[in-house]
Structure formats: structure tokens, C-alpha cells
N, C-alpha and C positions, 0 to 999 in steps of 0.2 A: 515401359517408359519411352523407349526409342521408337516403337511403333506409333505411339501417340504423337510424338514429335513429327514423324513422317506424315501422319494424317493431317496435322495442322499445316504443314508445308503445302500439302496438296490443296487444302481448302483455301489457303492464302493465295496460291497460284491461280486457282479457279476464279477467285474474287477479282484479282488483278485483270485477268483476261476479260471478265464480264463488264467491269466498270471503268477500266482505264485503257481500253484497247486502242484508243486514238493515239497513244504515245508508244505503241509497240510495233516494231517493224515485222513484216511478213516476208521480207526478202529471203529467198531460199539460200543464196550464196552466203549472206551474213549469218543465217542460222547454222549453216555448215561450219563456218568459222567458230561460232560459239561452241559447237560440239567438240571441236578439236582443241580448245584452249587448255583443258586440264591435262590431257595426255600428250599432245603434240603442239605446244605453243609456238615452236619454230615454223611449223607448216602453216599454222593459222596466220602468223605475221607475214609470211611470204604471199599468201592469198590476198591479204588486205593491201599490201603494197602494190600488187598487180592490178588493182581496181583503178583504172586510169580516167574514168568518166565520173569522178566524184561530184562535180558541179551539176551533173544531170540527175542525180539522185534526189528523191523527195526528202523534205526536211526530217521526217521520222527516220529514214534510213541513214541520213548524214549523222544524226545524233547517236543512233545505234552504232554506226561505224566508229564514231569517236570513242565510245566506251570500249568497244572491242579492240581498237588499236592501242589504247592506253593499257588495257589489261595484258594484251599480247606482248607489248613492249616491256612492261614491268616483269612479266614471267620470264622473258628472255634476258633479264638483268641488263637492259639497255637504258640509256638516258631518256627521260620523258620529254625533253625539250621540243622535239619535233611534233609532239601532240598538243602543244600549248594552245594554238588557235582553235583546233578542233574541240578541245575540252571547253574553251570559252563558249563555242557555239552550243555545245551540249548543255552547259549551265544556263544559257539563255533560253534554250528550247524547253527543257523540262521544268515543270512547276515545283513549287516548294513542298508539295505533298507527294511527289513521285519518288519511288524508291531509286530510280535511275539518277535522280538529282544527287542523292547521297553518294552513289558510286562515283559520279563525276567530281563531286567535292573531295572525295577521298583521294582520287588520282591527281587532282589539281594540287592538293596538299603535298603529295609526294613530290610533285614537280617543283614546288616552292622550296621544299626541304633540300632537294638537289641543288638549288640555287642559293643555299645557306640562309634562307629566310624561314627558320623553324618556327618563329612566332606566328607568321601568317599561315604556315602549314598546320599548326595546332588549331587555330581559329577555324580553318576550313573543315578539319576533321570533327571538331566539336559540333559544327553546324550539321554535318552528316549524321552524327549520332542523334541529334534532335529529330531529324526526319525519320530515322530508323525506329524511333519509339512507336511509330504507327505500324511497324512491321516486326512484331515481336518474335516471329519464327525465323527471321533472317539472322542466322548466327555467323555465317561466313564473313560478311563484311564487318560485323561488330568485332569479331576476333581480329581481323586485319587492322581495323582502326585502333583498337585498344593496344595492340602490339606496337604499332607505329608511335602512338602517343607516348607509350612508356619509354621508348628509346629517346624520343625528342625531349620529354621532360627530364630524363637523365642527363642529356647533353646540356640542358639549360641549368643544371644544378638542383633541380627540384626532385631529389631522390625519393622522398617519401611519397610524393604524388605519383612518381614513376612506378614504384612498387605497387601502389594501389590499383592503377589501371592495368598493370601487367597481370596481377592476380585476377582481374576481371577477364582479361583475355584467356587466362587459364580456365575460367568458368565456362567459356564458350568453345573450348577445345574438346571435340568429341571423338578424336582418334589419337593414336599413340604419337604420330608424327607431329600434329599440331601441339600436343602436350609437351613434347620434347622441345619444340621451338620456344614455347612459353617459358619453360624452365631455363633454357639457355639465356633468354633475355633477363629473367629475374636474377640469375647468377651473375650476369654482366653488371647489373646495377649494384649488387652487393660488392662486387669487385671494385667498382668505382668508389664505393664508400670505405674501401679497405677493411671490410668485414670478412676475414679469411674463412672462418668456419662456414658461414652461411653461403658464401660464394661457391666454395668447393662442394658443399652439400647439394645445392641446386644444379650445378654442372654435372654431378654424378647422377642425379635424378634424370637429367636430360639424356645421359648415356643409356640409362635403364629403359626409358621409353623409346628411344631411338632403336634399340635392339628389338623391342616388341614390335615396332612398326615394320621391321625387316626391309626398310628403305636404305639401300646402300649409301646413297648420298647423305642422308640424315645421320647415319651411324658415323661416317667419316667426319662430318661437321661437328658432332657432339664430342668425339675424341679430340679433334683439333682444339675446340674451345676449352675442354678440360685441361689440355696441355698448356694452353696460354694462361689459364687461371693459375695452375701450379707455378708456372714461370713468374707470373706477376708477384706471387708471394714467396719467391726465391726458393721454391722446392724444385730445383732443376732436375734432380734425379727422376722424380715422378713425371715431370714434364717430358723428359726423354722417352719414358715408357710409352706414353700415349702418342707422342709424335712418331715413334717407331711403328706403332700399330697402324697409324694412318698411312705411313710409307709402305707398309707391307701390302695393304689392300688397294692401293691406287694403281691405275693403269698409266702408261706413259702419256705424257702431254704436259701442259702448263701446270696442272695440279701436281704431277710428279716432281716437276722442277721446284715448285713451292715447298713441297714436303722435304726434298733434299736440302733446301736452304734452311728450313726450320731446324732440321737435325744438326746441320753444320753450325748454325748460330748458337744452339744450345751447348754443343761441345766446346765452342769458344768460351762460353760462360764457365764450363767445367774445367777449362784449361787443358783439355785433351786435344791438343792441336793437330795431331796426326789424323784423328777421326774427323775433326772439324774440316781440315783441308780436303779430305776424301769426299765428304758430302757436298761441300761448297763447289768443288770442281765438277762433280756430277750435275749439280744444279745448272752450272754454266754450260755444260756440254748439251743439256737438253734445251736450254733457253739462253743463248749467248747475249741476247739483247737486254737481259735483266741487269740492272745496275747494282742493286743492293748486295749481292754476293761479293762483288769486288770490294765494297766498303768493309764487310766483315773480314775478308782476307787481309785488307790493309791494316785493320785494327789488330788482327792476330799477329801479323808480321812485326808490327811496331812493338807489341808486347814481348815478342821474342828477341827484339833488338835487331831485326833484319830490316833496317831502314831503307835500304835500296829497293828491296822487294815491296816494302810498304808504299814507297813513293810511286812505284810502277803500278800497283793496284789502285792507288788513289787517283793517278792520272787517268787510268782506264775508266774508273768510276765516273769522273767528271765528264769524260768524252761521251760515254754511254748515256749519262743523265741529260747532257745537252741535246743529244739525239732524241731522247724520249720527250723532252720538253717541246721540241719542234713538232714531233708527231702529235702530241696532245693539242698543240695550237692548231695544227691542220684539221684535227678532228672537230674542234670547236667551230672552226670556220665552216666545215661541211655541215654541221648541225644548224648553223645559222642560215646557210643557203637552203637547206631542206625545209626549215621553218618558213622561210620566205616563200618558197614554192607552194607549200601547203596553204599558206594564207591566200595566195592567188587563186588556188583551186576552190576554196570555200567561200570566197568573196562573191556573193550573188546580188548585191545591191549597190547601186551607184547613186551619187548625188543627183537628184532630179531637177533642181532649179539653179540656173546661173546666178540669179539674184541672191539666193542664199549663199552661194560661194563668194560673191563680191562682198556681201555683208560680213562673212566670216573673215575674209582677207582684211577688210577695213578694221574690224575690231582687233584682229591679230596684230596689225601694224601699230595701232594705238597702244596695245598692251606691251608690245616689244619696245616701243619708244619709252614708255613709263619704266619698264624693267631696266632698259639701258641707262636711264637717268639715275635710277636707284643704284644700279651696279657701278656706274661711274663714281658716284659719291662714296660707295664702299671701297672702291679701288683707291681713290684719293686718300681716304682715311688710312687704309692699310699701307699705302706707300709711305705716308708720313710716319706711321709707327715703325715701318721697316727702316726708314732713314735714321730715326733716332736710335734704333737697335744697332744699325751698322756703325753709327758713330760711337756708341758705347763699346761695341765689339772692337773697333779700331783702336780706341783708347786703351782698352784692356790688353789688346795684343801688343801695342807699343810698350805698355808698362811691363808686361810679361817678358818681352824681349830684353828690356833694360835689366830686369831682375835676373834673367837667364845669363846675360853677359856678365853681371856682377858676380853671379854664382860661379861661372867658369873662371873669371879672373881670380877670385878668392881660392878656388880649388887649385888653380895653377900655382898661386903663391904658397898655398899649404903644401903642395908637393915639393916645392923647392925647399921650404923650411924643413920638411921631413927628411930630405936628402942630406941635409947638413949634419955634421957630426955633433956640433954644439948648438942644437936647435933651441930656440926659446919656447919653452913649454907654455908659458902664459900667452904668447902670441898665437901659438897653434890652437889653444883652447878658444881664444877670442875669434879666430877665423872660423873654427868649427861652429861656434855659437852663431856667428853671423850668417853662415851658410844655412844652418837650420832655420833661423829666423826668416831668411829670404824665401826658403822653400815653403814655410808656413804662410807667409804673406802671398806667395804665388797661388797656393791652394785656396786661401781665403778669397783672393780676387776672382779666381775661376768660379768658386762657389757663389760669390756675390753676383757675378755676371749671370749665372744660371738662375739665381733667385729673382732677377729682374724680368725674366721672360713670363709671358702669359701662361705657357704650358706648365711652368713650375707651380703656379697658383692652382692649376687643375690637379696636379699631383698632390699638393698639400690638402686640397679638399677631399681627395680620396683617402689620405692618411688620417683624416679626422673620423673615419669610420671604425676605429679600433674597437670601440665598445658596441658597435652595431652587430646584430645577428648576421652571420655570413650568408644566410638565405636571402636577405634583402639588401646586401651590400651592392653598391653601384660599381661598375668597372669602366675602364677607359675604352672609348670607341676606337675602331680601327683607324679612322682618320686622325684622331688625336694621338694615337700611338706613333703614326708616321711622322707627325709634327714633332713629337717628343724625341724620336730618333734623330731627325734632321737638326734640331736645336742642340741636343746633347753632343752629337758628333762634331758640330762646329766649335763648340766651346771647349770640349775635351780632346781636340784633335792631337795635341802634343802628348796626351796620355795614351791615346788609342794607337797612334802610329807605331811605336815600338812593339806593341803586342801583335799587331797585324804583320809586321815585318818578320818577327821571330816565330809566330805560331799561326799559320794561315788557316788552320782548321776552325778557328774561332768564328762563330756566326755573328751576324749583326745583333741578334738577341743576346748572345753571351756578352758582347761588348757593352751593350746598353745596361745590362745588369751590373757589370763592374763599375761603369760610370755613375750609375744611380747610387750604388753603395759608397763610392768615393765621395759623393755629394751629401751623404748622411741620410739618405731616404730610408725609411723603415722597411723591413722585409714585407710586411703586409701591403704597404703602399706599392712596392715594386710588383707584387703578385697581382694587385688590382689593375696596374698598368697593362699587364699581359692578359687580362681577362679572367683571372682566377680569383675566387672569393676567399681562398685560404692560401697558406704558404707551403702546401704539400708539393706542388709542382716546382716552386722555387728551390726548395730543399733538394729535390731530385736533380735539378739542374746543377746545383752546387756539388752534389756527390759525383756527377759525371765529370765536372771540371777537375775535381780532386783526383779522380781515377786517371785522367789524362796526364797528370803530373807525376805518375808513379815511375815512368821510364826515366833513365838517367838524363837523356838528351832533353826531354820535355821539362824535367825539373830545372835544368840549367837555363831554359828559355823563359819559363813563366813563373817559376816558384817565387822569385823576388817580387814579381809584378802584382800577384793577387792572392796567393795562398793565405796571407795574413788576414786579408779582407774576408775571405770565405770562412775562416776559422772564427773570427770575432763576431760575424753576423749570425751564427747559429743560435 
């Protein structure tokens, strides 16, 4: 069977050379790079980056260079952003019936996925599959495309579709290493669906085929994923076993630092704090610039009641994290600069007619003028709405202040009454009833103010999906979530401020969850606001918040604020 497939590959290659030679480069340097891609992708990438006369290359060589650069960059696990303009050139150059067009579409899809546009990435790769239908013996790119599609479908919540295409990638896996990768991906999807038995079964199959491949990197990867799978299902002891196997077979470097951290974090879960500290400190010794070990150490010290040490590690974590954020920002800028330079290198056509330029400028001015008018009308309408909202907010704030003043006055009067030896019980009861009523009115006012906002209506529209299948439920967009945060934090400022002052570890998302629950929003609607189609992630967040309250000091700070809300919303 295998010899027959090899024969078909040879026949297909011969046909391509005979009938489509106009789209194939004969540049010896590029062909040398192609031969290095599988075994030495780093060397291949170095050679490609040293080609400085790209603009002088024929179009066929430019297109070929684009595909080689994308593949070399991908194999070196580097961002594909610098390849963007070159991939666009390749997409324009190759015809819809060229196999190379499918390859360009595949890598363009991966680039879009890196930019968090997984929908567009899926569309690109589906187009690539349509082209590859004319190349039945090309199994390599089919396997890569199905593997990527499976993960993207899973990230989009289409788990059944993800499993379907991942099993197709398994069909095109002809060696033990590729089979191991397919099983890892299938196990990952089952893990996302919280199907413990299936997830562990496929991850163990991945380990089996990784061992057959005798690929050291693949073996370590399969052990690591099995460890993560066990930890996901709270089988920490088994997770430790495979994490330790990874640690034993790793050489020194960043990988070793990661392995030490995983071991340390697992021992934190097991409450074996001496072992946890040992491995976490080893991780920091090998890689002091990593921030996450400091966080684990801070959590561990807080659980032990060593709050001084916990605050020290927490401060170090924040400092290192800020440094990493700046470094990432610098890297992004470098990528943008490189992309711009690449665009200049491949740009070989200029606008030939000044008349066309003048016409384009004239039309652009007209369009800008029309857009400006429309935008101004929209701004005026938005300003009017904001003015009305500010008026309502000011009125509510004034009324809340009056209510708060009355609450404080009555609380003071109540304290005086309670200090008297012969207190009037009826008067005390009356004051307590009045305070309770004022607090209810204050809450009702705050809730009413929230209900007047446009974003509240959006939340209610999401809440109406209770009976809708979760696979087709709509979720809140990122821009709408930002608006929800801004509106909620303005209205519930007096509710949020004490929590922030007493417990600085609460994130904006944690605070938003608490405010929405205070407003009586259903758990499903809250989950949809955060982009989840079910309440699993919300319940996990609640569990984490409850765990933070276990220490005596944190109990004192936040227990009265939100533990009752968390318990009643389960």
C-alpha cells in the first residue's frame, strides 16, 4: 500500500512539472532552502533573511520565496506577521488550481489565527482544502489543515465539528509522530468538553505513539499534555508522575525552567509546600525573568499565613510582569517595522498616471466630507444621550448621598440609643427598620439606574437565550464588554471601592461578575457577557473566589462583601 502511495506521489509530481512549470521556481538557492526545511528550519530561515535583493527576483521566485519564508517561520515557532505582504503576493500570483495557492491560503489562515481572527482563518483553510481536492496524494498539507481546523473549531465551541476534522487529520497521519500529534489534539478537545475518560484515553494513546516515533521532543510533549490532562481532572498525583518524567529527560534551558515550575505548582495543589518551594525556586534560578513562579510562591505563602512573604512575592510578580509587558510591546513594534520594510521590498508597481491620482484624491475628499457629516450627526446624537445619562447619574448620585447621610444619621442615633441603659426597644426597632428600608431603596435606585442604560438592554437580550441550544447562543462582543465594564463601574462605584481597598487581587472581571450578580443578572447571561456559552467558566471563577476567602485575613476582608452572593447564585 505504501509503495503504491509513493508511486502516486511520483506520478503527481511529474504531472505538475510537465503541465504547470510556469509557476515553479528553478532558483538553486531557494531549492536549497526547501531541502533544509524539514531537518534544519533555523538554517533555512537564516538563508532566506540574508536574501537582500528580493525586489530583483522574478515573480515566480518571489512567490516561491513567500511560501518558503512562511513555512520556515512557522517551523521555528515564530509569529507569521512579517510574512503578511509576501503571502498576499503569493495569493495573487498563484492560480486557483495551483497546489501552491492552497499552501499560501493555509499559512495566511495561520497568520489570521495569530491575530485572533479564527473565523477568517477557518475560511482560508477551507478554500485550501477545496484546491487540494485536485491533488489527492498530497497528504502533508491536508493533515496540517485538518489539525489546525480542529483546534480552531474547538476554540469556537464547535466541539463535534472539531472532533470530526481531527479524526480526518488522523486518517492522513502516516507516521507515529503525526499520529501522536493527532491524538494529543483529540484528547485536548475531549478535555474541553470535560469528558475525562476519553480525554485521558487519547492522551495516553499519544504517549504510546510518541514512544514509537522515538522523537525525544514528541515524547516530552506527550508526557506534558498527559500531565496537564490529569491536573485538569484533579488527579494531581498522576499529573506529578508525568511532570516528573518530563523533568528527568529535559536538558537545561527554558524548557527545564518550565518543567520545574510545573512541578512546583502541582506540589502547591498537593499542599506539599516544602517541595513546591524547592522546585519553584529552581525555576526562578534558571529563568529569573519569569513572573508566574512568583505568583505561585505568593499564593503558597498566603495559604501558610506568611503574609509578609506573600506580599514580597506579589510585588516581585507585578514588577517582573510589567517588564515583560514592555518587552512584548517592543517586540510588536519590531514586527510592525519589519512588516513595513518587507512591504517596501516587494512593492514593484507605482501609480502611473497623475490624473488617476488627482481623481482618487478628489473622490476621497468627497467621501471624507460625507463621512464627516454622518459622523458629526452621530456624535451629536451620542452627546445628547450622554448628557441625559449624566443628568440621570447626577440625580441618582445626589439621591444616594442623601440616603447615605440619612443612613449614617440613623446609625449614629441607634448607637446612642444602644448605649443607654434604659433604651427604648421600639425606637431601636424603628431605626433598624428605617435603615434597612433606606439600603433597599439605595440598591433599587442603583439597579434602576443600571436598567436605564443601553448596555443593560443588550445583557437582557443575551439573558433571553436560556432555552436556546448553547451551540448557537450569541455572546457579547469585546467592545460591548468594555462598555459594560465602564457603565457598571460608574454606577456601582460605592460598591466596588471597599472591595478594591481591602482586596487588591480582585481583577476587573471579578468585580464585574460581583456587580452583575448584585444587579440580579442570571448566571447564564453573565457567562455570555464574557464570551462563554455555558456557566462552566463562571462556576470555576466562583470556586476560585471562594478559595481566596479560606485564609483568616481574607475572610475578614471579603467574606461579608460577596460570599453570600456566590453561594446563592450556584
